[in-house]
Backbone of each chain as nested JSON, in Angstrom:
{
  "chains": [
    {"id": "A", "residues": [
      {"number": 1, "name": "UNK", "atoms": {"N": [0.846, -1.192, 0.0], "CA": [0.0, 0.0, 0.0], "C": [0.883, 1.245, 0.0]}},
      {"number": 2, "name": "UNK", "atoms": {"N": [0.424, 2.303, -0.577], "CA": [1.205, 3.538, -0.578], "C": [0.471, 4.612, 0.217]}},
      {"number": 3, "name": "UNK", "atoms": {"N": [1.279, 5.54, 0.741], "CA": [0.722, 6.71, 1.42], "C": [0.363, 7.742, 0.371]}},
      {"number": 4, "name": "UNK", "atoms": {"N": [-0.796, 8.382, 0.556], "CA": [-1.203, 9.417, -0.391], "C": [-2.107, 10.404, 0.321]}},
      {"number": 5, "name": "UNK", "atoms": {"N": [-2.255, 11.572, -0.272], "CA": [-3.167, 12.571, 0.269], "C": [-4.3, 12.779, -0.745]}},
      {"number": 6, "name": "UNK", "atoms": {"N": [-5.506, 12.897, -0.229], "CA": [-6.654, 13.162, -1.107], "C": [-6.601, 14.625, -1.523]}},
      {"number": 7, "name": "UNK", "atoms": {"N": [-6.533, 14.873, -2.83], "CA": [-6.42, 16.258, -3.297], "C": [-7.594, 16.671, -4.173]}},
      {"number": 8, "name": "UNK", "atoms": {"N": [-8.553, 15.792, -4.376], "CA": [-9.689, 16.209, -5.194], "C": [-10.683, 15.09, -5.4]}},
      {"number": 9, "name": "UNK", "atoms": {"N": [-11.753, 15.427, -6.036], "CA": [-12.827, 14.47, -6.305], "C": [-13.112, 14.462, -7.8]}},
      {"number": 10, "name": "UNK", "atoms": {"N": [-13.48, 13.291, -8.316], "CA": [-13.825, 13.19, -9.733], "C": [-15.305, 12.88, -9.858]}},
      {"number": 11, "name": "UNK", "atoms": {"N": [-15.997, 13.606, -10.718], "CA": [-17.366, 13.259, -11.061], "C": [-17.374, 12.732, -12.485]}},
      {"number": 12, "name": "UNK", "atoms": {"N": [-18.045, 11.637, -12.722], "CA": [-18.15, 11.081, -14.072], "C": [-19.536, 10.46, -14.2]}},
      {"number": 13, "name": "UNK", "atoms": {"N": [-20.318, 11.017, -15.073], "CA": [-21.687, 10.503, -15.215], "C": [-21.696, 9.272, -16.109]}},
      {"number": 14, "name": "UNK", "atoms": {"N": [-20.977, 9.371, -17.215], "CA": [-20.924, 8.219, -18.126], "C": [-19.742, 7.353, -17.754]}},
      {"number": 15, "name": "UNK", "atoms": {"N": [-20.019, 6.177, -17.268], "CA": [-18.945, 5.268, -16.853], "C": [-19.479, 3.845, -16.884]}},
      {"number": 16, "name": "UNK", "atoms": {"N": [-18.6, 2.888, -16.675], "CA": [-19.028, 1.503, -16.598], "C": [-20.12, 1.391, -15.54]}},
      {"number": 17, "name": "UNK", "atoms": {"N": [-21.171, 0.632, -15.872], "CA": [-22.31, 0.627, -14.937], "C": [-21.969, 0.025, -13.57]}},
      {"number": 18, "name": "UNK", "atoms": {"N": [-20.934, -0.803, -13.519], "CA": [-20.537, -1.353, -12.214], "C": [-19.933, -0.291, -11.3]}},
      {"number": 19, "name": "UNK", "atoms": {"N": [-19.586, 0.854, -11.889], "CA": [-18.988, 1.913, -11.069], "C": [-20.034, 2.876, -10.511]}},
      {"number": 20, "name": "UNK", "atoms": {"N": [-21.301, 2.642, -10.825], "CA": [-22.349, 3.525, -10.299], "C": [-22.309, 3.529, -8.779]}},
      {"number": 21, "name": "UNK", "atoms": {"N": [-22.391, 4.726, -8.202], "CA": [-22.475, 4.818, -6.748], "C": [-21.134, 4.828, -6.037]}},
      {"number": 22, "name": "UNK", "atoms": {"N": [-20.051, 4.606, -6.769], "CA": [-18.728, 4.645, -6.114], "C": [-18.189, 6.074, -6.141]}},
      {"number": 23, "name": "UNK", "atoms": {"N": [-17.503, 6.449, -5.061], "CA": [-16.907, 7.773, -4.988], "C": [-15.47, 7.692, -5.502]}},
      {"number": 24, "name": "UNK", "atoms": {"N": [-15.134, 8.579, -6.427], "CA": [-13.78, 8.593, -6.999], "C": [-13.02, 9.805, -6.466]}},
      {"number": 25, "name": "UNK", "atoms": {"N": [-11.832, 9.555, -5.965], "CA": [-11.012, 10.641, -5.425], "C": [-9.697, 10.718, -6.195]}},
      {"number": 26, "name": "UNK", "atoms": {"N": [-9.154, 11.929, -6.265], "CA": [-7.803, 12.094, -6.818], "C": [-6.835, 12.079, -5.633]}},
      {"number": 27, "name": "UNK", "atoms": {"N": [-5.834, 11.218, -5.706], "CA": [-4.866, 11.15, -4.607], "C": [-3.458, 11.374, -5.147]}},
      {"number": 28, "name": "UNK", "atoms": {"N": [-2.647, 11.997, -4.313], "CA": [-1.257, 12.265, -4.685], "C": [-0.357, 11.508, -3.716]}},
      {"number": 29, "name": "UNK", "atoms": {"N": [0.538, 10.668, -4.209], "CA": [1.457, 9.957, -3.309], "C": [2.275, 10.944, -2.484]}},
      {"number": 30, "name": "UNK", "atoms": {"N": [2.521, 10.596, -1.211], "CA": [3.336, 11.451, -0.341], "C": [4.447, 10.623, 0.306]}},
      {"number": 31, "name": "UNK", "atoms": {"N": [5.468, 11.34, 0.782], "CA": [6.574, 10.695, 1.488], "C": [6.178, 10.484, 2.952]}},
      {"number": 32, "name": "UNK", "atoms": {"N": [7.093, 9.912, 3.749], "CA": [6.796, 9.638, 5.16], "C": [6.58, 10.91, 5.956]}},
      {"number": 33, "name": "UNK", "atoms": {"N": [7.12, 12.05, 5.49], "CA": [6.827, 13.303, 6.195], "C": [5.763, 14.117, 5.467]}},
      {"number": 34, "name": "UNK", "atoms": {"N": [4.929, 13.401, 4.725], "CA": [3.728, 13.976, 4.092], "C": [4.049, 15.018, 3.025]}},
      {"number": 35, "name": "UNK", "atoms": {"N": [5.265, 14.96, 2.469], "CA": [5.571, 15.856, 1.347], "C": [5.119, 15.199, 0.043]}},
      {"number": 36, "name": "UNK", "atoms": {"N": [4.698, 16.028, -0.895], "CA": [4.192, 15.498, -2.172], "C": [5.262, 14.733, -2.929]}},
      {"number": 37, "name": "UNK", "atoms": {"N": [4.85, 13.609, -3.547], "CA": [5.693, 12.936, -4.519], "C": [5.112, 13.209, -5.902]}},
      {"number": 38, "name": "UNK", "atoms": {"N": [5.786, 12.677, -6.918], "CA": [5.344, 12.897, -8.287], "C": [4.032, 12.166, -8.585]}},
      {"number": 39, "name": "UNK", "atoms": {"N": [3.234, 12.745, -9.441], "CA": [2.109, 12.038, -10.023], "C": [0.848, 12.046, -9.186]}},
      {"number": 40, "name": "UNK", "atoms": {"N": [-0.166, 11.391, -9.705], "CA": [-1.428, 11.281, -8.989], "C": [-2.163, 10.053, -9.503]}},
      {"number": 41, "name": "UNK", "atoms": {"N": [-3.193, 9.66, -8.766], "CA": [-4.006, 8.501, -9.135], "C": [-5.464, 8.861, -8.914]}},
      {"number": 42, "name": "UNK", "atoms": {"N": [-6.337, 8.204, -9.656], "CA": [-7.764, 8.237, -9.324], "C": [-8.058, 6.92, -8.608]}},
      {"number": 43, "name": "UNK", "atoms": {"N": [-8.66, 7.028, -7.416], "CA": [-8.902, 5.834, -6.61], "C": [-10.347, 5.831, -6.122]}},
      {"number": 44, "name": "UNK", "atoms": {"N": [-10.912, 4.633, -6.007], "CA": [-12.237, 4.494, -5.404], "C": [-12.082, 4.617, -3.89]}},
      {"number": 45, "name": "UNK", "atoms": {"N": [-12.999, 5.347, -3.28], "CA": [-12.931, 5.555, -1.842], "C": [-13.84, 4.553, -1.125]}},
      {"number": 46, "name": "UNK", "atoms": {"N": [-13.229, 3.599, -0.405], "CA": [-14.004, 2.577, 0.296], "C": [-14.201, 2.9, 1.766]}},
      {"number": 47, "name": "UNK", "atoms": {"N": [-13.628, 4.015, 2.255], "CA": [-13.7, 4.308, 3.687], "C": [-14.259, 5.692, 4.019]}},
      {"number": 48, "name": "UNK", "atoms": {"N": [-14.583, 6.492, 3.016], "CA": [-15.145, 7.814, 3.296], "C": [-14.106, 8.849, 3.676]}},
      {"number": 49, "name": "UNK", "atoms": {"N": [-13.025, 8.925, 2.917], "CA": [-11.961, 9.897, 3.192], "C": [-12.353, 11.275, 2.667]}},
      {"number": 50, "name": "UNK", "atoms": {"N": [-11.874, 12.312, 3.345], "CA": [-12.152, 13.672, 2.914], "C": [-10.942, 14.303, 2.257]}},
      {"number": 51, "name": "UNK", "atoms": {"N": [-11.161, 15.41, 1.548], "CA": [-10.059, 16.11, 0.895], "C": [-9.071, 16.585, 1.953]}},
      {"number": 52, "name": "UNK", "atoms": {"N": [-7.779, 16.355, 1.696], "CA": [-6.716, 16.745, 2.615], "C": [-6.258, 15.629, 3.529]}},
      {"number": 53, "name": "UNK", "atoms": {"N": [-7.04, 14.567, 3.668], "CA": [-6.639, 13.491, 4.57], "C": [-5.548, 12.62, 3.938]}},
      {"number": 54, "name": "UNK", "atoms": {"N": [-4.683, 12.091, 4.8], "CA": [-3.651, 11.152, 4.343], "C": [-4.227, 9.744, 4.464]}},
      {"number": 55, "name": "UNK", "atoms": {"N": [-4.099, 8.992, 3.407], "CA": [-4.775, 7.689, 3.316], "C": [-3.791, 6.63, 2.816]}},
      {"number": 56, "name": "UNK", "atoms": {"N": [-4.234, 5.378, 2.891], "CA": [-3.504, 4.282, 2.264], "C": [-4.265, 3.855, 1.018]}},
      {"number": 57, "name": "UNK", "atoms": {"N": [-3.52, 3.645, -0.059], "CA": [-4.115, 3.248, -1.326], "C": [-3.56, 1.876, -1.707]}},
      {"number": 58, "name": "UNK", "atoms": {"N": [-4.464, 0.958, -1.985], "CA": [-4.073, -0.373, -2.437], "C": [-4.24, -0.398, -3.955]}},
      {"number": 59, "name": "UNK", "atoms": {"N": [-3.268, -1.001, -4.656], "CA": [-3.283, -0.957, -6.115], "C": [-3.321, -2.349, -6.735]}},
      {"number": 60, "name": "UNK", "atoms": {"N": [-3.633, -2.369, -8.002], "CA": [-3.646, -3.632, -8.732], "C": [-4.898, -4.442, -8.428]}},
      {"number": 61, "name": "UNK", "atoms": {"N": [-4.809, -5.755, -8.644], "CA": [-6.003, -6.582, -8.478], "C": [-6.459, -6.624, -7.024]}},
      {"number": 62, "name": "UNK", "atoms": {"N": [-5.565, -6.328, -6.083], "CA": [-5.975, -6.271, -4.677], "C": [-6.98, -5.154, -4.424]}},
      {"number": 63, "name": "UNK", "atoms": {"N": [-7.011, -4.158, -5.304], "CA": [-7.96, -3.056, -5.135], "C": [-9.405, -3.532, -5.257]}},
      {"number": 64, "name": "UNK", "atoms": {"N": [-9.604, -4.712, -5.835], "CA": [-10.964, -5.24, -5.961], "C": [-11.392, -6.04, -4.737]}},
      {"number": 65, "name": "UNK", "atoms": {"N": [-10.506, -6.15, -3.762], "CA": [-10.801, -7.004, -2.601], "C": [-11.485, -6.259, -1.461]}},
      {"number": 66, "name": "UNK", "atoms": {"N": [-12.458, -5.422, -1.77], "CA": [-13.304, -4.84, -0.723], "C": [-14.755, -5.083, -1.116]}},
      {"number": 67, "name": "UNK", "atoms": {"N": [-15.649, -4.972, -0.134], "CA": [-17.061, -5.215, -0.456], "C": [-17.574, -4.174, -1.448]}},
      {"number": 68, "name": "UNK", "atoms": {"N": [-16.993, -2.966, -1.429], "CA": [-17.447, -1.921, -2.351], "C": [-16.954, -2.139, -3.779]}},
      {"number": 69, "name": "UNK", "atoms": {"N": [-15.813, -2.792, -3.936], "CA": [-15.194, -2.858, -5.265], "C": [-15.105, -4.269, -5.838]}},
      {"number": 70, "name": "UNK", "atoms": {"N": [-15.674, -5.241, -5.17], "CA": [-15.561, -6.631, -5.612], "C": [-16.106, -6.8, -7.032]}},
      {"number": 71, "name": "UNK", "atoms": {"N": [-15.315, -7.433, -7.889], "CA": [-15.702, -7.704, -9.281], "C": [-16.012, -6.448, -10.094]}},
      {"number": 72, "name": "UNK", "atoms": {"N": [-15.417, -5.343, -9.718], "CA": [-15.632, -4.102, -10.469], "C": [-14.339, -3.665, -11.141]}},
      {"number": 73, "name": "UNK", "atoms": {"N": [-14.446, -2.89, -12.227], "CA": [-13.235, -2.477, -12.947], "C": [-12.489, -1.363, -12.216]}},
      {"number": 74, "name": "UNK", "atoms": {"N": [-11.741, -1.75, -11.207], "CA": [-11.067, -0.808, -10.311], "C": [-9.638, -1.293, -10.108]}},
      {"number": 75, "name": "UNK", "atoms": {"N": [-8.642, -0.384, -10.155], "CA": [-7.271, -0.813, -9.861], "C": [-6.584, 0.045, -8.803]}},
      {"number": 76, "name": "UNK", "atoms": {"N": [-7.347, 0.895, -8.119], "CA": [-6.781, 1.638, -6.982], "C": [-7.918, 1.952, -6.023]}},
      {"number": 77, "name": "UNK", "atoms": {"N": [-7.736, 1.625, -4.756], "CA": [-8.791, 1.825, -3.755], "C": [-8.195, 2.421, -2.491]}},
      {"number": 78, "name": "UNK", "atoms": {"N": [-8.861, 3.423, -1.954], "CA": [-8.497, 3.96, -0.634], "C": [-9.104, 3.024, 0.404]}},
      {"number": 79, "name": "UNK", "atoms": {"N": [-8.234, 2.358, 1.217], "CA": [-8.766, 1.38, 2.159], "C": [-8.458, 1.694, 3.605]}},
      {"number": 80, "name": "UNK", "atoms": {"N": [-7.793, 2.803, 3.884], "CA": [-7.559, 3.2, 5.279], "C": [-7.243, 4.689, 5.334]}},
      {"number": 81, "name": "UNK", "atoms": {"N": [-7.585, 5.287, 6.46], "CA": [-7.238, 6.69, 6.704], "C": [-6.18, 6.711, 7.796]}},
      {"number": 82, "name": "UNK", "atoms": {"N": [-5.068, 7.358, 7.515], "CA": [-3.916, 7.319, 8.426], "C": [-4.134, 8.284, 9.589]}},
      {"number": 83, "name": "UNK", "atoms": {"N": [-4.026, 7.773, 10.823], "CA": [-4.077, 8.64, 12.002], "C": [-2.69, 9.18, 12.296]}},
      {"number": 84, "name": "UNK", "atoms": {"N": [-1.719, 8.265, 12.253], "CA": [-0.392, 8.619, 12.746], "C": [0.599, 7.628, 12.172]}},
      {"number": 85, "name": "UNK", "atoms": {"N": [1.812, 8.076, 11.93], "CA": [2.847, 7.113, 11.607], "C": [4.116, 7.475, 12.336]}},
      {"number": 86, "name": "UNK", "atoms": {"N": [4.91, 6.455, 12.575], "CA": [6.104, 6.602, 13.382], "C": [7.224, 5.903, 12.634]}},
      {"number": 87, "name": "UNK", "atoms": {"N": [8.105, 6.684, 12.003], "CA": [9.153, 6.086, 11.175], "C": [10.522, 6.573, 11.622]}},
      {"number": 88, "name": "UNK", "atoms": {"N": [11.508, 5.695, 11.486], "CA": [12.869, 6.097, 11.844], "C": [13.66, 6.416, 10.593]}}
    ]},
    {"id": "B", "residues": [
      {"number": 1, "name": "UNK", "atoms": {"N": [9.311, -12.423, -4.169], "CA": [9.451, -11.752, -2.875], "C": [10.597, -10.749, -2.944]}},
      {"number": 2, "name": "UNK", "atoms": {"N": [10.525, -9.757, -2.075], "CA": [11.522, -8.698, -2.05], "C": [12.037, -8.498, -0.63]}},
      {"number": 3, "name": "UNK", "atoms": {"N": [13.227, -7.922, -0.532], "CA": [13.817, -7.622, 0.778], "C": [13.463, -6.204, 1.205]}},
      {"number": 4, "name": "UNK", "atoms": {"N": [13.298, -6.028, 2.508], "CA": [13.034, -4.69, 3.041], "C": [13.456, -4.634, 4.497]}},
      {"number": 5, "name": "UNK", "atoms": {"N": [13.52, -3.414, 5.016], "CA": [13.753, -3.221, 6.449], "C": [12.52, -2.56, 7.049]}},
      {"number": 6, "name": "UNK", "atoms": {"N": [12.117, -3.022, 8.224], "CA": [10.981, -2.397, 8.908], "C": [11.452, -1.069, 9.484]}},
      {"number": 7, "name": "UNK", "atoms": {"N": [10.813, 0.02, 9.084], "CA": [11.266, 1.346, 9.533], "C": [10.227, 2.057, 10.386]}},
      {"number": 8, "name": "UNK", "atoms": {"N": [9.077, 1.453, 10.605], "CA": [8.111, 2.163, 11.44], "C": [6.759, 1.493, 11.456]}},
      {"number": 9, "name": "UNK", "atoms": {"N": [5.886, 2.095, 12.225], "CA": [4.53, 1.571, 12.388], "C": [3.552, 2.641, 11.957]}},
      {"number": 10, "name": "UNK", "atoms": {"N": [2.371, 2.21, 11.584], "CA": [1.37, 3.158, 11.112], "C": [0.048, 2.82, 11.781]}},
      {"number": 11, "name": "UNK", "atoms": {"N": [-0.675, 3.844, 12.179], "CA": [-1.972, 3.646, 12.819], "C": [-3.076, 4.2, 11.93]}},
      {"number": 12, "name": "UNK", "atoms": {"N": [-4.118, 3.43, 11.77], "CA": [-5.271, 3.859, 10.977], "C": [-6.519, 3.252, 11.619]}},
      {"number": 13, "name": "UNK", "atoms": {"N": [-7.285, 4.086, 12.266], "CA": [-8.492, 3.586, 12.938], "C": [-9.579, 3.291, 11.922]}},
      {"number": 14, "name": "UNK", "atoms": {"N": [-9.751, 4.215, 10.992], "CA": [-10.782, 4.001, 9.971], "C": [-10.152, 3.268, 8.799]}},
      {"number": 15, "name": "UNK", "atoms": {"N": [-10.594, 2.029, 8.616], "CA": [-10.058, 1.248, 7.506], "C": [-11.083, 0.215, 7.075]}},
      {"number": 16, "name": "UNK", "atoms": {"N": [-10.803, -0.448, 5.987], "CA": [-11.705, -1.482, 5.519], "C": [-11.911, -2.504, 6.642]}},
      {"number": 17, "name": "UNK", "atoms": {"N": [-13.168, -2.938, 6.815], "CA": [-13.492, -3.773, 7.986], "C": [-12.714, -5.091, 8.006]}},
      {"number": 18, "name": "UNK", "atoms": {"N": [-12.303, -5.572, 6.857], "CA": [-11.554, -6.839, 6.833], "C": [-10.156, -6.687, 7.436]}},
      {"number": 19, "name": "UNK", "atoms": {"N": [-9.711, -5.44, 7.654], "CA": [-8.354, -5.223, 8.161], "C": [-8.324, -4.871, 9.639]}},
      {"number": 20, "name": "UNK", "atoms": {"N": [-9.49, -4.899, 10.291], "CA": [-9.521, -4.595, 11.722], "C": [-8.666, -5.625, 12.467]}},
      {"number": 21, "name": "UNK", "atoms": {"N": [-7.779, -5.143, 13.326], "CA": [-6.917, -6.055, 14.084], "C": [-5.64, -6.444, 13.357]}},
      {"number": 22, "name": "UNK", "atoms": {"N": [-5.466, -5.952, 12.145], "CA": [-4.267, -6.295, 11.372], "C": [-3.158, -5.279, 11.654]}},
      {"number": 23, "name": "UNK", "atoms": {"N": [-1.95, -5.784, 11.863], "CA": [-0.815, -4.894, 12.118], "C": [-0.222, -4.438, 10.782]}},
      {"number": 24, "name": "UNK", "atoms": {"N": [0.051, -3.15, 10.696], "CA": [0.669, -2.627, 9.475], "C": [2.021, -2.01, 9.83]}},
      {"number": 25, "name": "UNK", "atoms": {"N": [2.974, -2.194, 8.957], "CA": [4.311, -1.664, 9.186], "C": [4.757, -0.858, 7.963]}},
      {"number": 26, "name": "UNK", "atoms": {"N": [5.598, 0.136, 8.249], "CA": [6.261, 0.848, 7.158], "C": [7.542, 0.099, 6.837]}},
      {"number": 27, "name": "UNK", "atoms": {"N": [7.758, -0.191, 5.573], "CA": [8.985, -0.893, 5.206], "C": [9.726, -0.132, 4.104]}},
      {"number": 28, "name": "UNK", "atoms": {"N": [11.033, -0.233, 4.169], "CA": [11.903, 0.39, 3.159], "C": [12.509, -0.723, 2.309]}},
      {"number": 29, "name": "UNK", "atoms": {"N": [12.143, -0.83, 1.053], "CA": [12.742, -1.86, 0.198], "C": [14.271, -1.712, 0.138]}},
      {"number": 30, "name": "UNK", "atoms": {"N": [14.956, -2.853, 0.072], "CA": [16.421, -2.858, 0.022], "C": [16.882, -3.796, -1.078]}},
      {"number": 31, "name": "UNK", "atoms": {"N": [18.125, -3.568, -1.529], "CA": [18.712, -4.537, -2.443], "C": [19.446, -5.609, -1.621]}},
      {"number": 32, "name": "UNK", "atoms": {"N": [20.109, -6.559, -2.283], "CA": [20.703, -7.662, -1.546], "C": [21.943, -7.263, -0.774]}},
      {"number": 33, "name": "UNK", "atoms": {"N": [22.412, -6.026, -0.972], "CA": [23.527, -5.523, -0.185], "C": [23.036, -4.617, 0.94]}},
      {"number": 34, "name": "UNK", "atoms": {"N": [21.743, -4.691, 1.222], "CA": [21.099, -3.943, 2.311], "C": [21.082, -2.435, 2.065]}},
      {"number": 35, "name": "UNK", "atoms": {"N": [21.208, -2.042, 0.811], "CA": [21.096, -0.615, 0.501], "C": [19.643, -0.292, 0.162]}},
      {"number": 36, "name": "UNK", "atoms": {"N": [19.184, 0.875, 0.584], "CA": [17.818, 1.28, 0.27], "C": [17.605, 1.308, -1.227]}},
      {"number": 37, "name": "UNK", "atoms": {"N": [16.43, 0.877, -1.644], "CA": [16.138, 0.861, -3.061], "C": [14.658, 1.174, -3.263]}},
      {"number": 38, "name": "UNK", "atoms": {"N": [14.371, 2.382, -3.702], "CA": [12.981, 2.775, -3.935], "C": [12.32, 3.391, -2.721]}},
      {"number": 39, "name": "UNK", "atoms": {"N": [11.053, 3.716, -2.892], "CA": [10.292, 4.445, -1.87], "C": [9.73, 3.491, -0.82]}},
      {"number": 40, "name": "UNK", "atoms": {"N": [9.623, 3.957, 0.429], "CA": [8.986, 3.145, 1.467], "C": [7.52, 2.849, 1.121]}},
      {"number": 41, "name": "UNK", "atoms": {"N": [7.005, 1.771, 1.696], "CA": [5.607, 1.433, 1.488], "C": [5.042, 0.823, 2.758]}},
      {"number": 42, "name": "UNK", "atoms": {"N": [3.761, 0.573, 2.738], "CA": [3.08, 0.015, 3.905], "C": [2.718, -1.432, 3.597]}},
      {"number": 43, "name": "UNK", "atoms": {"N": [3.044, -2.323, 4.538], "CA": [2.732, -3.742, 4.356], "C": [2.056, -4.266, 5.616]}},
      {"number": 44, "name": "UNK", "atoms": {"N": [1.178, -5.243, 5.471], "CA": [0.658, -5.885, 6.674], "C": [1.703, -6.865, 7.187]}},
      {"number": 45, "name": "UNK", "atoms": {"N": [1.625, -7.13, 8.476], "CA": [2.628, -7.98, 9.122], "C": [1.919, -9.138, 9.812]}},
      {"number": 46, "name": "UNK", "atoms": {"N": [2.11, -10.334, 9.29], "CA": [1.494, -11.504, 9.917], "C": [2.537, -12.383, 10.601]}},
      {"number": 47, "name": "UNK", "atoms": {"N": [3.8, -11.935, 10.631], "CA": [4.846, -12.759, 11.251], "C": [5.426, -12.12, 12.511]}},
      {"number": 48, "name": "UNK", "atoms": {"N": [4.998, -10.913, 12.837], "CA": [5.477, -10.271, 14.053], "C": [6.867, -9.686, 13.934]}},
      {"number": 49, "name": "UNK", "atoms": {"N": [7.142, -8.988, 12.839], "CA": [8.452, -8.361, 12.653], "C": [8.549, -7.105, 13.517]}},
      {"number": 50, "name": "UNK", "atoms": {"N": [9.768, -6.807, 13.963], "CA": [9.973, -5.621, 14.788], "C": [10.726, -4.551, 14.033]}},
      {"number": 51, "name": "UNK", "atoms": {"N": [10.697, -3.357, 14.607], "CA": [11.382, -2.224, 13.996], "C": [12.859, -2.54, 13.79]}},
      {"number": 52, "name": "UNK", "atoms": {"N": [13.387, -2.21, 12.593], "CA": [14.798, -2.425, 12.297], "C": [15.116, -3.794, 11.724]}},
      {"number": 53, "name": "UNK", "atoms": {"N": [14.184, -4.724, 11.786], "CA": [14.469, -6.069, 11.286], "C": [14.425, -6.119, 9.751]}},
      {"number": 54, "name": "UNK", "atoms": {"N": [15.235, -7.007, 9.199], "CA": [15.197, -7.255, 7.768], "C": [14.153, -8.333, 7.501]}},
      {"number": 55, "name": "UNK", "atoms": {"N": [13.299, -8.056, 6.543], "CA": [12.193, -8.984, 6.26], "C": [12.118, -9.224, 4.754]}},
      {"number": 56, "name": "UNK", "atoms": {"N": [11.337, -10.216, 4.362], "CA": [10.962, -10.284, 2.957], "C": [9.447, -10.235, 2.854]}},
      {"number": 57, "name": "UNK", "atoms": {"N": [8.981, -9.694, 1.726], "CA": [7.555, -9.436, 1.588], "C": [7.09, -9.807, 0.192]}},
      {"number": 58, "name": "UNK", "atoms": {"N": [5.809, -10.073, 0.081], "CA": [5.204, -10.338, -1.227], "C": [4.323, -9.159, -1.601]}},
      {"number": 59, "name": "UNK", "atoms": {"N": [4.152, -8.969, -2.902], "CA": [3.29, -7.877, -3.366], "C": [2.142, -8.451, -4.19]}},
      {"number": 60, "name": "UNK", "atoms": {"N": [1.276, -7.552, -4.593], "CA": [0.133, -7.849, -5.468], "C": [-0.912, -8.702, -4.755]}},
      {"number": 61, "name": "UNK", "atoms": {"N": [-1.743, -9.348, -5.527], "CA": [-2.892, -10.057, -4.979], "C": [-2.481, -11.145, -3.981]}},
      {"number": 62, "name": "UNK", "atoms": {"N": [-1.314, -11.749, -4.219], "CA": [-0.838, -12.807, -3.327], "C": [-0.658, -12.313, -1.892]}},
      {"number": 63, "name": "UNK", "atoms": {"N": [-0.495, -11.003, -1.749], "CA": [-0.244, -10.446, -0.417], "C": [-1.421, -10.632, 0.523]}},
      {"number": 64, "name": "UNK", "atoms": {"N": [-2.607, -10.863, -0.005], "CA": [-3.759, -11.024, 0.886], "C": [-3.901, -12.461, 1.38]}},
      {"number": 65, "name": "UNK", "atoms": {"N": [-3.134, -13.391, 0.828], "CA": [-3.264, -14.806, 1.21], "C": [-2.992, -15.041, 2.706]}},
      {"number": 66, "name": "UNK", "atoms": {"N": [-1.952, -14.453, 3.307], "CA": [-1.697, -14.741, 4.719], "C": [-2.846, -14.36, 5.657]}},
      {"number": 67, "name": "UNK", "atoms": {"N": [-3.694, -13.432, 5.247], "CA": [-4.81, -13.04, 6.118], "C": [-5.921, -14.09, 6.144]}},
      {"number": 68, "name": "UNK", "atoms": {"N": [-5.951, -14.959, 5.158], "CA": [-6.951, -16.032, 5.082], "C": [-8.371, -15.498, 5.192]}},
      {"number": 69, "name": "UNK", "atoms": {"N": [-8.648, -14.424, 4.514], "CA": [-10.019, -13.915, 4.477], "C": [-10.455, -13.853, 3.031]}},
      {"number": 70, "name": "UNK", "atoms": {"N": [-11.771, -13.957, 2.834], "CA": [-12.278, -13.99, 1.466], "C": [-11.908, -12.715, 0.719]}},
      {"number": 71, "name": "UNK", "atoms": {"N": [-12.095, -11.581, 1.378], "CA": [-11.796, -10.307, 0.752], "C": [-10.913, -9.506, 1.682]}},
      {"number": 72, "name": "UNK", "atoms": {"N": [-9.749, -9.079, 1.207], "CA": [-8.952, -8.148, 2.005], "C": [-8.069, -7.332, 1.075]}},
      {"number": 73, "name": "UNK", "atoms": {"N": [-8.247, -6.013, 1.092], "CA": [-7.529, -5.146, 0.164], "C": [-6.096, -4.896, 0.612]}},
      {"number": 74, "name": "UNK", "atoms": {"N": [-5.23, -5.821, 0.283], "CA": [-3.832, -5.762, 0.711], "C": [-2.964, -6.042, -0.507]}},
      {"number": 75, "name": "UNK", "atoms": {"N": [-1.962, -5.187, -0.766], "CA": [-1.071, -5.443, -1.9], "C": [0.386, -5.58, -1.482]}},
      {"number": 76, "name": "UNK", "atoms": {"N": [0.652, -5.651, -0.178], "CA": [2.021, -5.91, 0.292], "C": [1.918, -6.559, 1.659]}},
      {"number": 77, "name": "UNK", "atoms": {"N": [2.686, -7.612, 1.865], "CA": [2.553, -8.394, 3.087], "C": [3.91, -8.971, 3.482]}},
      {"number": 78, "name": "UNK", "atoms": {"N": [4.323, -8.715, 4.728], "CA": [5.579, -9.277, 5.231], "C": [5.338, -10.753, 5.527]}},
      {"number": 79, "name": "UNK", "atoms": {"N": [6.146, -11.625, 4.924], "CA": [5.921, -13.054, 5.111], "C": [7.1, -13.778, 5.759]}},
      {"number": 80, "name": "UNK", "atoms": {"N": [8.208, -13.07, 6.002], "CA": [9.322, -13.748, 6.653], "C": [10.313, -12.759, 7.234]}},
      {"number": 81, "name": "UNK", "atoms": {"N": [11.029, -13.209, 8.255], "CA": [12.074, -12.388, 8.869], "C": [13.418, -13.001, 8.49]}},
      {"number": 82, "name": "UNK", "atoms": {"N": [14.3, -12.16, 7.957], "CA": [15.584, -12.649, 7.433], "C": [16.593, -12.777, 8.558]}},
      {"number": 83, "name": "UNK", "atoms": {"N": [17.237, -13.943, 8.642], "CA": [18.321, -14.11, 9.614], "C": [19.629, -13.624, 9.018]}},
      {"number": 84, "name": "UNK", "atoms": {"N": [20.017, -14.196, 7.888], "CA": [21.253, -13.758, 7.235], "C": [21.073, -13.817, 5.723]}},
      {"number": 85, "name": "UNK", "atoms": {"N": [21.883, -13.033, 5.042], "CA": [21.923, -13.072, 3.58], "C": [23.371, -13.327, 3.185]}},
      {"number": 86, "name": "UNK", "atoms": {"N": [23.585, -14.281, 2.289], "CA": [24.93, -14.55, 1.809], "C": [24.979, -14.204, 0.329]}},
      {"number": 87, "name": "UNK", "atoms": {"N": [25.828, -13.273, -0.027], "CA": [25.976, -12.887, -1.43], "C": [27.181, -13.575, -2.037]}},
      {"number": 88, "name": "UNK", "atoms": {"N": [27.049, -14.056, -3.262], "CA": [28.178, -14.685, -3.958], "C": [28.68, -13.8, -5.08]}}
    ]}
  ]
}
């Protein structure tokens, strides 16, 4: 899983019908001290994260392993909201 | 599988329900000479690794196998603690 910050929301009316009702967020990978890294991802939000929160994003086929995203065309999912981290 | 060093712990109260009670660690990928290689990531820990220990981990969908749950959004999982590495 990677650390990322929620930096925006995506609205898309025309999409695969299995994606109806899912919330899409734009996330930017961050370092351990919450500084921005390169790039961004669109991820399905399975935990109700808000803009500005630091979250964990699961990628690849594992992104389909939540009740919200099972068997859906998804390759990135927000599956946790980070309270605190302690790194050396 | 890849080599890494455990560099910290991460707390997330709000997370996918399948991950409640699961320990997560911050790991720094390393090469076989124990040099850092790439960005740190978050992995679940099912073997009880401690801070500073050298471990090996699996990525992608296989990473959810150690949890033995039908659905668990995990793409990195510590599966062993390294005692020694011998390079030839």
